[in-house]
C-alpha positions, 0 to 999 in steps of 0.5 A: 630873643629868649635866653636859656640859663640852666640852674646851677646848684652849689654847697655851703657852710650849712648844706647839711642843714639847708641843702644846696643853694641855686644860682643862674649864671650868663656870659658877658662880653664887654664892649671896648672903646675899638671892637669887643673884649675877646673875654667872657665873664660869668655873672651871677643873675641876681634879681636882688642887686639894684644895679650890676657890680663886677670888679674895677679892672674891668674899667681898664679892659674897656678903657673906661675912666668913669667921673661918678662914684656910688657907695654900695651897701650889701644887706646891712647898712654897717659902715664896714660894709659899705663899698665905694664904687666908680659907676659907668654906664657900659655896653656889653652882650649876654651869651646863654647857656646854649650860646645864643648872645643878646643884642647890645645892651647899654647899662650903668654898673658900679665898678668896686676895687675888690676881687669880689663878686660879678652880679648882673643886676636890675638897674637898665638890664633885668628891670627891661627884660622878662624873666620866667622861671618854671617850677621843676624846670631848672632853668630861668629865661630871659625874654629881651625886647 
């Protein structure tokens, strides 16, 4: 299955010098204990993230109590940049910009206690699928097995 995501441009504090930045976002629906969550969450597709990363309120939504913790570091290993996360394997589907839905994927997520980013990372997700970015197309294509 091929899922297609359109490039989304956004400004930054350096837009006057660097122009707009771009990113690709996927909609995610999580499996709950009984059925599926009705809400779609927007995740940035981030090939630089080792693991998928999301706010910990989603654990309550999915009725999951993780028993693993992991320290996540950003682009620096300074003590003030480290975040203690709860880690759990969850089920979810990815919905693309054309509203096509993947089969269910099981992957490890690190859940953080902040109102921080939603990142779809490498572990069990992007490392298992083909990623295609065509020059000039402004699309990212994920090929799921």
